C-alpha positions in Angstrom: 23.8 44.8 -19.5 22.1 45.4 -22.8 18.3 45.5 -22.4 17.8 43.9 -25.8 19.8 40.9 -24.6 17.6 40.5 -21.6 14.5 40.8 -23.8 15.9 38.0 -26.0 16.2 35.9 -22.9 12.4 35.7 -22.5 12.0 34.7 -26.1 14.7 32.0 -25.8 13.2 30.8 -22.5 9.8 30.4 -23.9 11.2 28.6 -26.9 12.8 25.7 -25.2 10.0 25.4 -22.8 7.6 24.8 -25.7 6.6 21.4 -27.0 9.4 21.4 -29.5 12.0 22.9 -27.1 15.3 21.5 -26.0 14.7 18.5 -23.8 18.1 18.8 -22.1 17.3 22.5 -21.3 14.0 21.4 -19.8 15.7 18.9 -17.5 18.2 21.6 -16.5 15.4 24.0 -15.6 13.7 21.3 -13.5 17.0 20.6 -11.7 17.4 24.3 -10.9 13.8 24.5 -9.7 14.3 21.5 -7.5 17.4 23.1 -6.0 15.4 26.3 -5.3 12.5 24.4 -3.8 14.8 22.4 -1.6 16.6 25.5 -0.4 13.4 27.4 0.5 11.8 24.4 2.2 14.8 23.6 4.2 15.0 27.1 5.5 11.2 27.1 6.2 11.6 23.8 8.1 14.3 25.2 10.3 12.2 28.2 11.2 9.0 26.3 11.8 10.7 23.8 14.1 11.9 26.8 16.1 8.4 28.0 16.5 8.3 30.6 13.7 5.2 29.7 11.7 5.1 33.0 9.8 8.5 32.3 8.2 9.8 33.3 4.8 13.0 33.4 2.8 14.3 36.7 1.4 14.9 36.4 -2.4 18.2 38.2 -1.9 19.3 35.2 0.2 18.2 32.8 -2.5 20.1 34.7 -5.3 23.3 34.8 -3.2 23.3 31.3 -1.9 22.0 29.4 -5.0 24.4 31.2 -7.2 27.2 30.4 -4.8 26.4 26.8 -4.2 24.6 25.4 -7.2 26.6 23.7 -9.9 28.0 26.5 -12.1 27.9 24.2 -15.1 24.1 24.0 -14.8 23.7 27.8 -14.7 26.2 28.3 -17.5 24.4 25.7 -19.6 21.0 27.4 -19.0 22.5 30.7 -19.9 23.8 29.3 -23.2 20.3 27.8 -23.9 18.8 31.2 -23.4 21.0 32.7 -26.1 23.8 34.0 -24.0 27.4 33.1 -24.9 28.6 32.7 -21.4 32.2 32.7 -22.5 31.9 36.3 -23.9 30.6 37.9 -20.6 32.6 39.1 -17.7 32.0 37.8 -14.2 29.6 40.5 -13.1 27.4 40.3 -16.3 27.4 36.5 -16.0 26.2 36.8 -12.4 23.4 39.0 -13.5 22.4 36.5 -16.1 22.3 33.8 -13.5 20.1 35.9 -11.3 17.7 36.6 -14.2 17.4 32.8 -14.7 16.8 32.2 -11.0 14.2 34.9 -10.8 12.4 33.5 -13.8 12.3 30.1 -12.2 11.0 31.5 -8.9 8.2 33.3 -10.8 7.1 30.1 -12.5 7.2 28.2 -9.2 4.9 30.8 -7.7 2.6 30.5 -10.7 2.6 26.7 -10.3 1.7 27.1 -6.6 4.7 25.4 -5.0 5.9 28.7 -3.7 4.1 31.9 -2.8 5.3 35.5 -2.4 4.9 36.7 1.2 3.5 40.3 1.5 5.7 41.5 -1.4 7.7 40.0 -4.2 11.0 40.2 -2.2 10.4 37.1 -0.1 8.9 33.7 -0.6 7.4 30.8 1.4 6.9 27.2 0.4 3.4 26.0 0.0 3.9 23.4 2.7 5.0 26.1 5.1 1.8 28.1 4.4 -0.2 25.0 5.2 1.7 24.6 8.5 0.9 28.2 9.2 -2.8 27.6 8.9 -2.5 24.5 11.1 -0.8 26.5 13.8 -3.7 29.0 14.1 -6.5 26.4 14.1 -9.5 27.3 16.2 -12.8 25.6 17.0 -15.0 27.7 14.8 -18.8 27.5 14.8 -19.7 31.0 13.7 -18.3 34.3 12.4 -16.8 35.3 15.8 -13.4 33.8 16.0 -11.8 36.0 18.7 -13.4 34.0 21.5 -13.0 30.6 19.8 -10.6 28.2 21.6 -7.3 27.4 19.9 -6.7 23.7 19.0 -3.0 23.6 18.3 -0.2 23.6 20.8 2.7 23.2 18.4 3.5 22.1 14.9 6.6 20.4 13.5 7.6 19.8 9.9 9.8 17.2 8.3 10.7 17.6 4.6 12.4 14.8 2.8 13.8 14.2 -0.6 12.0 11.3 -2.3 14.4 8.6 -3.4 13.4 5.9 -5.9 15.3 3.3 -7.8 16.5 4.6 -11.2 14.7 3.0 -14.1 17.5 3.1 -16.6 17.6 -0.4 -18.2 15.5 -0.7 -21.3 13.2 -3.7 -21.4 15.0 -5.3 -24.4 18.4 -5.3 -22.6 16.8 -6.5 -19.3 15.2 -9.5 -21.0 18.4 -10.3 -22.9 20.3 -10.3 -19.6 17.8 -12.6 -17.9 17.7 -14.9 -21.0 21.3 -16.0 -20.3 20.8 -17.2 -16.8 20.2 -20.7 -18.3 23.9 -20.8 -18.8 24.7 -20.2 -15.2 23.1 -23.2 -13.4 22.6 -26.9 -13.8 19.2 -27.1 -15.5 16.3 -29.3 -14.3 14.8 -31.6 -16.8 11.7 -29.5 -17.5 13.7 -26.5 -18.5 16.1 -28.6 -20.6 13.0 -29.8 -22.6 11.8 -26.2 -23.0 15.1 -25.1 -24.4 15.3 -28.0 -26.8 11.8 -27.4 -28.3 12.2 -23.6 -28.5 9.7 -22.9 -25.8 12.3 -21.0 -23.7 12.9 -18.5 -26.4 9.3 -18.1 -27.2 8.4 -17.6 -23.6 10.6 -14.4 -23.5 8.8 -13.1 -26.6 5.4 -13.7 -25.0 6.5 -12.1 -21.7 7.6 -9.0 -23.7 4.2 -8.9 -25.2 2.5 -9.1 -21.8 4.7 -6.4 -20.3 4.0 -4.1 -23.3 0.2 -4.7 -22.9 0.3 -4.0 -19.2 2.2 -0.7 -19.4 0.4 0.2 -22.7 3.7 1.5 -24.1 6.1 0.6 -26.8 8.8 -1.7 -25.4 11.4 0.9 -26.3 9.8 3.2 -23.8 9.7 0.7 -20.9 12.6 0.8 -18.4 13.3 -1.4 -15.4 15.4 -0.8 -12.3 18.6 -2.6 -11.6 17.2 -4.3 -8.5 14.2 -5.6 -10.6 16.5 -7.1 -13.2 18.8 -8.6 -10.6 15.8 -10.0 -8.7 14.3 -11.4 -11.9 17.6 -13.2 -12.7 18.1 -14.6 -9.2 14.5 -15.9 -8.8 14.5 -17.4 -12.3 17.8 -19.1 -11.7 16.4 -20.8 -8.6 13.3 -21.9 -10.6 15.3 -23.6 -13.4 18.2 -24.9 -11.3 18.5 -28.6 -10.5 20.4 -27.8 -7.3 18.1 -25.3 -5.5 16.9 -26.3 -2.0 14.1 -24.4 -0.2 15.7 -25.4 3.1 18.8 -23.5 2.2 17.6 -20.3 0.6 14.6 -18.0 0.5 14.1 -14.5 -0.9 12.8 -11.2 0.4 12.2 -8.2 -1.9 12.5 -4.9 -0.1 12.1 -1.5 -1.7 10.1 1.7 -1.1 6.3 1.8 -1.9 5.6 2.1 -5.6 9.1 1.2 -6.7 8.3 -2.0 -8.5 8.5 -4.8 -6.0 5.6 -6.7 -7.5 7.1 -6.9 -10.9 10.3 -8.2 -9.4 8.6 -11.5 -8.4 5.8 -11.4 -11.0 8.0 -11.3 -14.1 9.8 -14.6 -13.3 6.5 -16.2 -12.3 4.8 -15.2 -15.6 7.9 -16.4 -17.5 7.9 -19.8 -15.7 4.2 -20.1 -16.2 4.7 -19.6 -20.0 7.6 -22.2 -19.9 5.3 -24.7 -18.2 2.1 -23.8 -20.1 1.8 -27.3 -21.6 1.9 -28.9 -18.1 -1.1 -29.1 -15.8 -0.9 -27.8 -12.3 -0.5 -24.6 -10.3 2.8 -22.8 -10.9 2.5 -20.1 -8.2 0.7 -19.2 -5.1 0.4 -15.5 -4.4 -0.7 -15.0 -0.8 -1.9 -11.7 0.6 -2.9 -10.8 4.2 -6.3 -9.3 3.2 -9.0 -10.1 0.7 -9.0 -6.7 -0.9 -5.3 -7.0 -1.6 -6.0 -10.3 -3.3 -8.6 -8.6 -5.6 -6.1 -5.8 -6.4 -3.6 -8.4 -7.5 -6.2 -10.3 -9.6 -6.8 -7.0 -11.5 -3.0 -6.5 -12.0 -2.5 -10.1 -13.2 -5.5 -9.8 -15.5 -3.8 -6.9 -17.4 -0.8 -9.1 -18.0 -2.4 -12.3 -19.1 -5.3 -11.0 -21.2 -3.1 -10.3 -24.2 -1.7 -13.9 -24.3 -5.1 -15.5 -23.5 -6.8 -13.7 -26.4 -3.9 -13.8 -28.9 -4.3 -17.4 -30.1 -0.6 -17.5 -30.7 0.8 -20.9 -31.7 2.1 -22.8 -28.7 0.3 -20.7 -26.1 -2.3 -21.9 -23.7 -4.7 -19.8 -21.6 -3.2 -18.9 -18.3 -5.9 -19.4 -15.6 -6.1 -17.2 -12.5 -7.5 -18.8 -9.4 -9.2 -16.7 -6.7 -9.2 -18.6 -3.4 -10.9 -16.6 -0.7 -14.3 -16.3 1.0 -15.7 -13.3 -0.8 -15.6 -13.9 -4.5 -19.3 -13.2 -4.9 -19.9 -9.8 -6.3 -16.3 -9.2 -7.2 -16.0 -6.5 -9.9 -13.0 -6.0 -12.1 -12.1 -3.5 -14.7 -12.4 -4.8 -18.2 -8.8 -5.4 -19.6 -9.7 -4.7 -23.2 -8.1 -1.6 -24.7 -10.4 1.4 -24.6 -13.2 -0.4 -22.7 -14.3 1.3 -19.4 -16.7 -1.5 -18.4 -16.6 -3.8 -15.4 -16.3 -7.5 -15.4 -19.1 -9.2 -13.3 -20.7 -12.5 -13.0 -24.4 -12.6 -13.9 -27.2 -15.1 -13.1 -25.0 -17.7 -11.5 -22.7 -17.6 -14.5 -19.2 -18.6 -13.5 -17.6 -16.6 -16.3 -16.9 -12.9 -16.0 -18.6 -10.7 -18.6 -18.1 -7.0 -19.4 -21.2 -5.0 -18.4 -20.6 -2.7 -21.5 -19.6 -5.3 -24.1 -21.0 -8.8 -24.0 -18.2 -10.0 -26.4 -15.7 -9.3 -23.7 -15.9 -12.7 -21.9 -13.2 -13.7 -19.4 -13.4 -17.5 -18.9 -9.9 -17.9 -17.3 -10.6 -16.5 -13.8 -11.7 -19.4 -11.7 -12.5 -20.2 -8.1 -11.5 -23.0 -5.8 -13.6 -25.5 -7.7 -11.2 -25.5 -10.7 -7.5 -25.8 -11.3 -5.5 -22.7 -12.0 -2.0 -21.8 -13.2 -1.6 -18.9 -10.7 -3.6 -18.9 -7.5 -4.2 -15.7 -5.5 -5.3 -16.3 -1.9 -4.8 -15.6 1.8 -2.7 -17.7 4.2 -5.9 -18.7 6.0 -7.5 -20.0 2.7 -4.3 -21.9 1.9 -4.3 -23.4 5.3 -7.6 -25.0 4.4 -6.4 -26.0 0.9 -3.8 -28.1 2.5 -6.5 -30.2 4.1 -9.7 -30.0 2.1 -11.0 -31.6 -1.2 -10.6 -28.4 -3.2 -6.8 -28.4 -2.6 -6.6 -32.2 -3.1 -8.4 -32.1 -6.4 -7.2 -28.9 -7.9 -3.7 -28.3 -6.6 -2.1 -31.3 -5.1 -3.3 -34.5 -6.8 -2.7 -35.7 -10.3 -0.9 -32.7 -11.7 2.2 -32.5 -13.8 3.7 -29.7 -11.7 3.1 -28.4 -8.2 3.5 -24.8 -7.0 7.1 -23.6 -7.8 6.7 -20.1 -6.3 5.0 -19.2 -3.0 4.9 -15.5 -2.5 3.9 -13.7 0.7 3.4 -10.0 -0.3 3.1 -7.3 2.4 5.0 -9.6 4.6 5.5 -7.1 7.4 1.9 -7.8 8.4 3.0 -11.2 9.5 4.3 -10.3 13.0 3.8 -11.8 16.4 1.0 -14.5 16.4 0.1 -13.9 12.8 3.7 -14.5 11.7 3.9 -17.6 13.8 0.9 -19.1 12.1 2.2 -18.2 8.6 5.6 -19.7 9.5 3.9 -23.0 10.3 1.8 -22.9 7.2 5.0 -22.5 5.2 6.4 -25.6 6.8 3.3 -27.5 5.9 3.3 -26.2 2.3 6.9 -27.3 1.9 6.1 -30.8 3.2 3.0 -31.1 1.0 5.0 -30.4 -2.1 7.8 -32.6 -1.2 5.4 -35.5 -0.5 4.3 -35.3 -4.2 7.4 -34.3 -6.1 11.1 -33.9 -6.0 10.9 -30.3 -7.2 11.6 -27.6 -4.6 9.3 -24.6 -4.0 10.7 -21.1 -3.9 9.6 -18.9 -1.0 9.5 -15.2 -1.5 8.5 -12.3 0.8 7.9 -8.8 -0.3 7.6 -5.6 1.8 8.6 -1.9 1.9 9.1 -1.9 5.7 11.1 -4.8 7.2 14.2 -4.3 9.3 16.8 -7.1 9.2 15.1 -8.6 6.2 17.3 -11.6 5.8 16.7 -12.6 9.4 13.0 -12.2 9.0 12.8 -14.3 5.9 14.9 -17.1 7.5 12.4 -17.1 10.4 9.3 -16.9 8.3 10.4 -19.6 5.8 12.6 -21.8 8.0 15.6 -21.5 5.7 19.3 -21.4 6.6 19.9 -18.4 4.4 17.9 -15.6 2.8 18.8 -13.2 0.0 17.5 -9.7 0.1 16.7 -8.2 -3.3 16.8 -4.4 -2.9 18.2 -1.4 -4.6 21.7 -0.2 -3.7 22.3 3.4 -2.7 24.0 4.0 -6.0 20.8 2.9 -7.8 18.7 5.5 -6.1 17.9 9.0 -7.4 16.1 12.0 -5.9 12.9 12.6 -7.7 11.0 15.1 -5.6 9.9 16.0 -2.1 7.6 14.6 0.5 6.4 16.2 3.8 5.3 15.0 7.2 3.5 17.5 9.5 3.1 16.8 13.2 0.4 18.7 14.9 0.2 18.6 18.7 -3.4 19.3 19.8 -4.2 21.2 23.0 -5.4 19.2 26.0 -9.2 18.6 26.1 -11.0 21.3 28.0 -14.3 23.0 28.6 -14.6 26.6 27.7 -17.3 29.3 28.3 -17.6 31.6 25.3 -19.4 34.9 25.7 -22.3 35.5 23.3 -22.4 39.1 22.0 -25.4 41.1 23.4 -26.3 38.2 25.8 -25.5 37.6 29.5 -25.5 33.9 29.1 -22.3 32.2 28.0 -22.0 29.2 25.7 -20.2 26.1 26.8 -18.0 24.3 24.3 -15.6 21.4 24.7 -12.3 21.5 22.7 -11.2 17.9 22.3 -8.4 16.1 20.3 -11.2 15.1 17.9 -12.0 18.8 17.4 -8.5 19.4 16.3 -8.6 16.5 13.9 -11.9 17.7 12.3 -10.6 21.2 11.8 -7.3 19.8 10.5 -9.0 17.6 8.0 -10.9 20.3 6.2 -8.1 22.8 6.4 -5.8 20.1 4.9 -8.1 19.4 2.0 -9.2 22.9 1.1 -5.7 24.5 1.2 -3.4 21.8 -0.1 -1.9 22.0 -3.5 -4.0 20.1 -6.0 -2.9 18.9 -9.4 -4.9 17.3 -12.1 -6.0 13.9 -10.8 -3.8 14.4 -7.7 -6.3 15.8 -5.3 -7.4 13.2 -2.7 -6.7 12.4 0.9 -6.8 9.1 2.9 -6.9 9.2 6.6 -6.2 6.5 9.1 -7.8 5.9 12.5 -7.0 3.0 14.8 -10.4 2.7 16.5 -13.7 1.5 15.0 -15.5 3.7 17.5 -13.4 6.8 16.8 -13.7 6.4 13.0 -17.5 6.4 13.3 -17.5 9.6 15.4 -14.9 11.3 13.2 -16.8 10.4 10.1 -20.1 11.6 11.4 -18.8 14.9 12.9 -16.6 15.7 9.9 -19.5 15.1 7.5 -21.6 17.4 9.6 -19.0 20.1 9.8 -18.0 19.9 6.1 -21.3 19.2 4.3 -24.0 20.4 6.5 -22.5 23.4 8.4 -19.7 24.1 5.8 -17.5 25.5 8.5 -14.5 25.6 6.2 -16.2 28.5 4.4 -15.6 30.7 7.4 -12.0 31.1 6.3 -12.6 31.7 2.6 -10.4 34.5 1.0 -13.5 36.5 -0.2 -11.7 39.3 -1.9 -9.4 37.0 -3.8 -12.2 34.6 -5.0 -14.9 37.3 -5.2 -17.1 35.4 -2.8 -19.2 36.4 0.3 -18.5 33.6 2.7 -16.1 35.1 5.3 -17.6 38.1 7.1 -14.2 38.8 8.7 -12.6 39.5 5.3 -11.8 43.3 5.1 -11.6 43.1 1.3 -8.1 44.6 1.0 -6.1 44.0 -2.2 -4.8 40.4 -2.1 -5.5 38.9 -5.5 -1.9 38.0 -6.4 -0.2 37.7 -3.1 -1.2 37.6 0.6 -2.0 41.0 2.1 0.9 43.1 3.4 0.4 43.9 7.1 2.0 47.3 6.6 0.3 48.6 3.5 -3.0 46.7 3.3 -3.5 45.0 6.6 -5.8 42.0 6.9 -6.3 40.9 10.5 -8.1 37.7 9.4 -5.1 36.6 7.5 -2.7 37.5 10.3 -4.8 35.5 12.7 -4.9 32.5 10.4 -8.6 32.9 9.7 -8.2 33.5 6.0 -6.9 30.5 4.0 -5.5 32.5 1.2 -4.4 29.5 -0.9 -8.0 28.3 -1.4 -9.1 28.3 -5.0 -12.6 28.4 -6.6 -13.0 24.6 -6.4 -12.2 24.7 -2.7 -15.4 26.6 -1.9 -17.4 23.4 -2.5 -17.6 20.7 0.2 -15.5 17.6 -0.2 -17.1 14.2 -0.7 -16.3 12.0 2.3 -16.3 8.2 2.5 -15.7 6.0 5.5 -14.2 2.5 5.0 -14.4 0.0 7.8 -15.0 -3.8 8.2 -14.7 -4.2 4.4 -17.5 -1.7 3.6 -17.4 1.8 2.3 -20.2 4.3 3.3 -20.9 7.9 2.4 -22.0 10.7 4.7 -25.6 9.4 4.6 -24.2 6.1 6.1 -25.2 4.3 2.8 -22.9 1.7 1.4 -21.2 2.9 -1.9 -19.0 1.3 -4.5 -18.2 4.4 -6.4 -14.9 6.1 -6.7 -16.2 9.7 -6.4 -14.7 10.5 -3.0 -12.3 13.3 -2.0 -11.4 12.1 1.5 -11.4 8.5 2.6 -11.3 7.7 6.3 -10.3 4.2 7.2 -8.7 1.8 9.6 -5.6 -0.3 9.0 -7.6 -2.3 6.4 -6.3 0.0 3.6 -2.9 0.4 5.1 -1.3 -1.8 2.4 -2.1 -2.4 -1.2 -4.5 0.5 -1.7 -2.7 2.2 -4.5 -5.0 4.9 -5.7 -3.1 7.2 -8.1 -5.1 10.3 -7.1 -4.0 10.2 -3.4 -1.7 13.1 -2.6 -2.3 13.5 1.1 -2.6 11.2 4.1 -3.4 11.8 7.8 -3.0 9.8 10.9 -5.2 10.5 14.0 -3.3 9.9 17.2 -0.1 7.8 17.7 0.2 4.9 15.2 0.0 1.4 16.5 3.4 0.5 15.2 6.2 2.1 13.1 6.2 -0.2 10.1 2.4 0.3 9.7 2.8 4.1 9.8 5.5 4.0 7.1 3.0 2.0 5.0 0.3 4.5 5.6 2.2 7.5 4.5 3.2 5.5 1.5 -0.4 5.5 0.2 0.1 9.0 -1.0 2.2 10.0 -4.0 2.3 6.9 -6.2 3.7 8.8 -9.1 7.5 9.6 -9.0 6.7 13.3 -9.7 4.2 13.6 -6.8 4.9 15.6 -3.7 2.8 13.9 -1.0 1.9 15.5 2.3 1.2 13.5 5.5 -0.3 15.1 8.6 -0.1 13.4 12.0 -2.6 14.8 14.6 -1.3 13.9 18.1 -3.4 14.2 21.2 -2.8 14.2 24.9 -2.0 10.6 25.5 1.5 9.9 26.7 2.4 7.9 23.6 1.3 10.9 21.5 3.5 13.2 23.5 6.4 10.7 23.1 6.1 10.7 19.3 5.8 14.4 19.0 9.1 14.8 20.8 10.7 11.9 18.9 9.3 12.5 15.4 12.4 10.9 13.7 11.2 7.5 14.9 8.3 7.9 12.4 10.0 9.8 9.6 13.4 8.2 9.6 13.1 4.9 11.5 16.3 2.8 11.8 16.3 -0.8 10.7 16.0 -1.9 14.3 12.6 -0.1 14.6 11.3 -1.9 11.6 12.2 -5.4 12.7 9.3 -7.8 12.7 8.9 -9.9 15.9 8.2 -13.5 15.1 8.7 -16.8 17.0 8.1 -19.7 14.6 9.0 -22.2 17.3 6.2 -21.1 19.6 5.1 -24.5 21.0 1.4 -23.5 21.4 1.0 -22.3 17.8 3.1 -25.3 16.5 0.8 -27.7 18.4 -2.2 -26.3 16.6 -0.5 -26.8 13.2 0.6 -30.3 14.0 -3.1 -31.1 14.6 -3.9 -29.5 11.2 -1.0 -31.5 9.7 -2.8 -34.7 10.6 -5.5 -33.7 8.1 -2.8 -32.6 5.6 -1.5 -36.1 5.9 -4.9 -37.6 5.3 -5.4 -35.4 2.3 -2.0 -36.4 0.9 -2.3 -40.2 1.5 -6.0 -41.0 1.6 -8.6 -41.3 -1.2 -11.2 -38.6 -1.7 -13.8 -40.8 -0.1 -11.6 -41.2 3.0 -11.0 -37.5 3.2 -14.7 -36.9 3.4 -15.0 -39.4 6.3 -12.2 -37.8 8.3 -12.2 -34.1 7.4 -15.8 -33.3 6.6 -17.8 -35.8 8.6 -15.4 -35.7 11.6 -15.6 -39.4 12.1 -13.1 -39.4 14.9 -13.3 -43.2 15.4 -12.0 -43.6 11.9 -9.4 -40.9 12.4 -8.2 -42.6 15.6 -7.8 -45.8 13.8 -5.9 -44.2 10.9 -3.5 -42.5 13.4 -3.0 -45.9 15.2 -2.3 -47.7 11.9 0.2 -45.0 10.6 1.6 -43.6 13.8 5.3 -44.2 13.0 4.9 -42.6 9.6 2.9 -39.7 10.9 5.5 -39.1 13.7 8.3 -39.2 11.1 6.6 -36.6 8.9 5.7 -34.3 11.8 9.4 -34.3 12.8 10.5 -33.6 9.3 7.9 -30.9 8.8 8.1 -28.9 12.0 11.7 -29.7 13.1 10.6 -30.8 16.6 11.9 -33.6 18.8 10.4 -37.1 18.7 9.2 -36.7 22.3 7.3 -33.5 21.4 5.8 -35.0 18.3 4.6 -38.0 20.3 3.2 -35.9 23.1 1.2 -33.7 20.7 -0.2 -36.8 19.0 -1.1 -38.4 22.3 -2.9 -35.3 23.4 -4.9 -35.2 20.2 -5.9 -38.8 20.5 -6.9 -38.3 24.1 -9.1 -35.3 23.0 -10.7 -37.4 20.2 -11.4 -40.2 22.7 -13.0 -37.7 25.1 -15.3 -36.4 22.4 -16.7 -39.9 22.0 -17.7 -40.2 25.6 -21.4 -39.8 26.4 -22.4 -36.3 27.6 -23.9 -37.8 30.8 -24.7 -41.2 32.3 -27.8 -42.7 30.6 -27.2 -40.8 27.3 -24.7 -43.2 25.8 -26.1 -42.7 22.4 -25.2 -39.0 22.4 -21.5 -38.0 22.5 -20.1 -34.5 22.2 -18.9 -35.1 18.7 -22.4 -36.3 17.7 -23.9 -33.2 19.2 -21.6 -30.8 17.3 -21.1 -32.6 14.0 -22.2 -30.5 11.0 -22.4 -32.1 7.5 -22.9 -29.2 5.1 -22.8 -31.3 1.9 -25.4 -33.8 3.0 -27.8 -31.2 4.2 -28.0 -32.5 7.7 -28.7 -30.4 10.7 -28.2 -26.7 10.2 -25.8 -24.5 12.3 -28.7 -22.9 14.2 -30.2 -26.3 15.0 -26.9 -27.6 16.3 -26.4 -24.4 18.4 -29.9 -24.7 19.9 -29.4 -28.4 20.7 -26.1 -27.6 22.5 -27.8 -24.9 24.5 -30.6 -27.3 25.5 -28.1 -29.9 26.5 -26.2 -27.3 28.7 -29.4 -26.4 30.5 -30.4 -30.1 30.9 -27.1 -30.8 32.5 -27.6 -28.0 35.1 -25.6 -25.3 33.4 -26.5 -21.7 32.8 -26.5 -19.6 29.7 
């Protein structure tokens, strides 16, 4: 082939890769690179899982197989973009052109770090395969002598997967137009009829468009939604505006992969409905999360949406108030929502408003707590359990409002399994009854999760509905967007080892444990993984408070004090002097060739050749447990300057840090849905290629998972089913008791609520039950769907317990009953908790008991 033609190829290639280049050509190059990466990684995966950790793929195989299997239209189009008229070349010349294009892509992939040449430029290995190679050689290193150091790895397995995400191909304008017409598909309730007649319905869509634009900080013409998001928006909105919807008949569950847009699927109809009902007082939605930190994350997200409307002063708009109902609102810090502001919103000097710490003019007066009404309340199921009974719920949610909650959302619903799920299912029944006792409007119950098997069955059980509709992407709506990796490392069994000391008769005793393998894996993972701009952090999960403390302390010591990772530094490549085993053979551009410039340290896995200059510095480690984050000095921190976060299940869901690209799990996970959530913490951006590492020890369950890795990487729907028994009679009995106070809150005056709920005047409560027994029994049966005999029995047991609490503690002390001894009146500043506790202890001793 003419050399001038090939020279022109490089000019053309650079041209359409430039900023003003052909966008279609760029997409085609990315498609070819993806095919090349997939080919190499699949070959590497097969070799690794056969036990060949020093694997590679000859470039001649790539040229032959890719040219033979890849879409010829793609290669031909790329040839045309590069200035070749593919129609004017014969088959042999065209094949050579294809090979030139493939080789150019391989060179760029090596330069980008996703591939590396192995020993020479005739074979390549994927970056993930190189990482696996390092893991396979891990030893317990303390000094420069590695030959006597004990190995820590038995075997390594690799699973590579294509990342599939819902296609976002529906422009926002078209999506909103499609949703707008649902009003013509149902019989409208009276509120919506009025909103249509006065023009509010149309304006609400305009306002929602403004909110979405503000949140994404993009022109609406550049905002796209997925098909399942639009379908979910339409279905949920139809239920909200329909006159015929029944919450007994239908509930919803949104199911899609982590980061695919589940939240927007339920949030858009909630925001739209809130705008439609903005002139009416009352709460429009309850967003319930299993943990407080997830509540706070959602407050931040919601703030980004509502700030633009609340500050706009547009005619017909009213500030949307966000309510935070949980026990830890003090000290809550939120990012300021104003464009360009990097400040934090905080409360100061008892001020109930949130002010920006960088600009005092940035005042947020529409985030409120349980003491004030709100349009959208963010809470936990436990807090909402109390709102059904207490004065805060009575005053600010249930009584004297134009509307009651229309949407009740349980996000991260897979958390509600076993006993937790039973409690939530009963809270749902109580919420439904509370709303029905006040209005004819029906609530809509929505669950959301990435990891629920048999989602319709789960939603029916959780929400006590006859049917459930799963809102999820169809297979045809999914597209491959990248790669993700799961590495399984089987640690050696714990053992004691005597290591000879050079020049000394005495040997050194060391113990190689599963934790030793985790420590070495952690800093190997961080210092050798592929890091991109703002994609360079790792989060690790440990299922034991004791182990997380030991792992954090030992890893901090190894990483920051002893800097053991530096023992594997590629000195010659980085021009450093940290690895005394480095022979300083030529290896600047590719790993040393064992036949021409042999490096025994690299061959033994004691040179981590992929380390870069930044990897010679120690990583910043934080440990998060029990709601607090500490650094290596065990001091609590609130900064975001960590490189590796070690945590428990508390950050398993909802912790969506955009910089996380790696995750690790120490020992077998507690359950499969939780593991799927954990590895989903990494790679939030569609273009990310997240890596997860699972370090398995010597426990039988660890052995089981190592030999059945597909249970974790590709679990079937049956493995993700959530066990829940909403009819459990013991849990139900507890909630029937709570329902008595729901009933009092619903039907009694505020003064009476204080007598029964806060002062625990059981004499009055017994009298109330006696006077209203038939009505209470009727509502208990309606609420919990139990038999009259069961309802009567629970009520009789409750009354018997109340009567027993009025009995004197012992003969001669008729004036002191159990309830008098234990009663605590916080509001009237009566006896304090400590005083009550001490009096109970004294009474136990006086009655002959022991403490």
